[in-house]
C-alpha atoms as one frame of an Amber mdcrd trajectory, in Angstrom:
protein
   0.062   0.033   0.140   2.885   2.474   0.981   4.397   2.052  -2.248   1.596
   2.348  -4.518   1.156   5.584  -2.776   4.752   6.450  -3.125   4.022   5.532
  -7.091   1.176   7.609  -7.282   2.649  11.143  -5.594   5.426  10.889  -7.876
   2.952  10.414 -10.574   0.839  13.154  -9.558   3.882  15.456  -9.263   5.751
  14.697 -12.762   2.057  15.370 -13.982   2.010  18.829 -12.184   5.580  19.426
 -13.578   4.527  18.868 -17.013   1.422  20.740 -16.804   3.770  23.866 -15.982
   5.864  22.738 -18.553   3.228  22.762 -21.338   2.103  26.471 -20.242   5.446
  27.836 -20.034   5.582  26.487 -23.598   2.628  27.045 -24.882   3.091  30.875
 -23.768   6.495  31.661 -25.234   6.291  29.693 -28.226   3.088  31.749 -29.016
   4.363  35.238 -28.208   8.024  34.559 -30.015   7.490  31.226 -32.183   8.977
  27.608 -31.986  12.737  28.698 -33.506  13.067  31.707 -31.013  11.989  29.993
 -27.834  15.094  28.088 -26.053  14.541  25.391 -23.097  16.045  27.819 -21.165
  13.569  30.097 -21.597  10.905  27.750 -21.088  12.760  26.073 -17.779  12.562
  29.557 -16.752   9.234  30.820 -17.465   7.808  27.279 -15.431  10.052  27.917
 -12.652  11.965  24.865 -12.488  15.532  24.248 -13.561  16.556  23.005 -17.302
  17.198  19.468 -16.674  13.573  19.014 -15.246  12.510  19.906 -18.868  14.870
  17.372 -20.471  13.904  14.504 -17.693  10.186  14.820 -19.148  11.141  15.168
 -22.641  13.926  14.278 -24.722  14.356  17.770 -26.815  11.962  20.978 -27.412
  10.322  19.255 -30.361   9.327  16.422 -28.043   7.997  18.641 -25.764   6.097
  20.575 -28.841   4.430  17.300 -29.881   3.566  16.411 -26.316   1.801  19.968
 -26.368   0.006  18.975 -29.219  -1.132  16.136 -28.111  -2.192  17.337 -24.060
  -3.885  20.707 -25.880  -5.821  18.964 -28.718  -6.299  15.724 -26.141  -8.097
  18.323 -23.903 -10.234  20.090 -26.994 -11.558  16.524 -27.794 -12.337  15.430
 -24.498 -14.319  18.883 -24.005 -16.462  18.173 -27.353 -16.982  14.720 -26.306
 -18.222  15.156 -22.614 -20.913  18.145 -24.318 -22.347  15.465 -26.903 -22.881
  12.934 -24.684 -24.268  15.329 -21.552 -26.672  16.306 -24.596 -27.647  12.670
 -25.501 -27.875  12.078 -21.710 -30.640  14.852 -21.623 -32.605  13.550 -24.576
 -31.059  16.108 -26.998 -31.078  16.088 -30.726 -28.277  15.761 -33.005 -28.266
  19.523 -33.293 -28.202  19.898 -29.976 -24.781  18.205 -29.141 -23.252  20.309
 -32.232 -24.739  23.116 -30.958 -23.283  22.185 -27.157 -20.320  21.017 -28.772
 -19.554  24.950 -30.428 -20.316  26.468 -26.955 -17.618  23.593 -25.150 -15.380
  24.824 -28.128 -15.624  28.288 -27.483 -15.400  27.698 -23.999 -11.578  25.720
 -24.266 -10.381  28.703 -26.425 -11.397  31.188 -23.761  -9.464  29.306 -21.325
  -6.766  28.547 -24.010  -6.144  31.468 -26.166  -2.118  30.864 -26.358  -2.671
  27.010 -27.219  -5.231  27.731 -29.833  -3.771  30.438 -31.428  -0.367  28.264
 -31.802  -2.478  25.007 -33.130  -4.126  26.944 -35.803  -1.065  28.369 -37.139
   0.580  25.303 -36.939  -2.192  23.586 -39.001  -1.214  25.517 -42.101   2.481
  24.485 -41.697   3.783  21.041 -43.714   7.546  21.219 -42.975   7.293  20.378
 -38.975   8.974  17.803 -37.859   5.663  16.985 -36.162   3.514  17.124 -39.057
   2.392  13.548 -38.619   1.677  13.716 -34.761  -0.083  17.059 -36.152  -2.172
  15.213 -38.061  -3.141  12.340 -35.697  -4.221  15.137 -32.930  -6.681  17.320
 -35.329  -8.338  14.112 -36.518  -8.645  13.599 -32.605 -11.216  16.669 -32.261
 -12.913  16.245 -35.778 -13.962  12.523 -35.038 -16.019  13.710 -32.127 -17.923
  15.890 -34.892 -18.035  13.268 -37.308 -19.779  10.814 -34.717 -22.400  13.058
 -33.720 -22.823  13.901 -37.650 -23.265  10.084 -38.388 -25.597   9.435 -35.692
 -27.825  12.131 -37.121 -28.015  10.438 -40.604 -28.958   7.464 -39.144 -31.466
   9.102 -37.160 -32.843  11.166 -40.295 -32.054  14.591 -38.019 -29.531  15.221
 -41.065 -29.696  14.889 -44.669 -27.785  11.912 -46.456 -25.972  13.872 -48.775
 -23.658  15.390 -45.703 -19.987  15.015 -46.696 -19.426  13.989 -43.063 -15.373
  14.376 -42.659 -15.312  17.919 -44.820 -18.488  18.987 -42.521 -16.900  18.140
 -39.443 -13.735  19.648 -40.233 -15.456  22.603 -41.368 -17.586  23.210 -38.137
 -14.559  22.933 -35.848 -12.619  25.232 -37.982 -15.282  27.555 -37.959 -15.116
  27.390 -34.420 -11.352  28.085 -34.021 -11.502  30.589 -36.780 -14.053  32.587
 -35.568 -12.720  32.453 -31.636  -9.793  33.712 -32.391 -11.179  36.399 -34.965
 -13.421  37.753 -31.242 -10.787  37.783 -28.582  -8.123  39.568 -31.462 -10.903
  42.013 -32.824 -14.271  41.905 -31.153 -13.143  41.133 -27.644 -15.918  43.582
 -26.346 -18.658  40.840 -27.389 -19.276  38.176 -24.666 -19.463  34.529 -25.289
 -22.854  33.766 -25.034 -23.293  36.723 -28.367 -20.381  34.776 -30.159 -22.049
  31.122 -29.573 -25.697  32.776 -30.622 -24.082  33.902 -33.667 -22.629  30.741
 -34.154 -25.576  28.864 -33.122 -28.058  30.718 -35.948 -25.344  29.735 -38.678
 -25.571  26.135 -37.635 -29.378  25.669 -37.205 -29.233  27.160 -40.835 -26.290
  25.399 -42.264 -26.892  21.806 -40.850 -30.270  20.973 -39.883 -31.882  22.013
 -43.387 -34.767  23.870 -41.580 -35.918  27.432 -41.173
């Protein structure tokens, strides 16, 4: 029992350290770019020794790859939770998509630096972590695809919908609209932005007036 407790405590501490490194790295890289950001700066911002960075991650590139996995994993989990909660409450698939839009906005509002970094990396194709980026992107998009396919199966959506492209478009809509909101329309509330995207969803996906 003691051994298990000690192991659990060490695991918790390491996870807390990795979280601090993620937060430091995403902020610095969003501010000044990947190439300009050094391991020394990440360690200093996180409040740890440089060796701690290398203890947790083999290199700066590995840290960045794990940052992408961690961040998009949190986004996918929030989308999935929103869809499952709506289904549990007896809501439609359109309602599930609407709940996922709000969950995405909440995530982006909470992690703006990560979102900015993630969207920027989607446009770059020469990075060492491109294959990782494709995998984590699909992780988030797949959650939306599942809801769309369920909606088609239950005659809530048209069978003519291109599921992969529609799912990618919905995720992209939330990401880009949220970044535009934060950069150029910060005076608007989350509820206001959600309402605008919700109206777009109702007109473009449900097919009903």
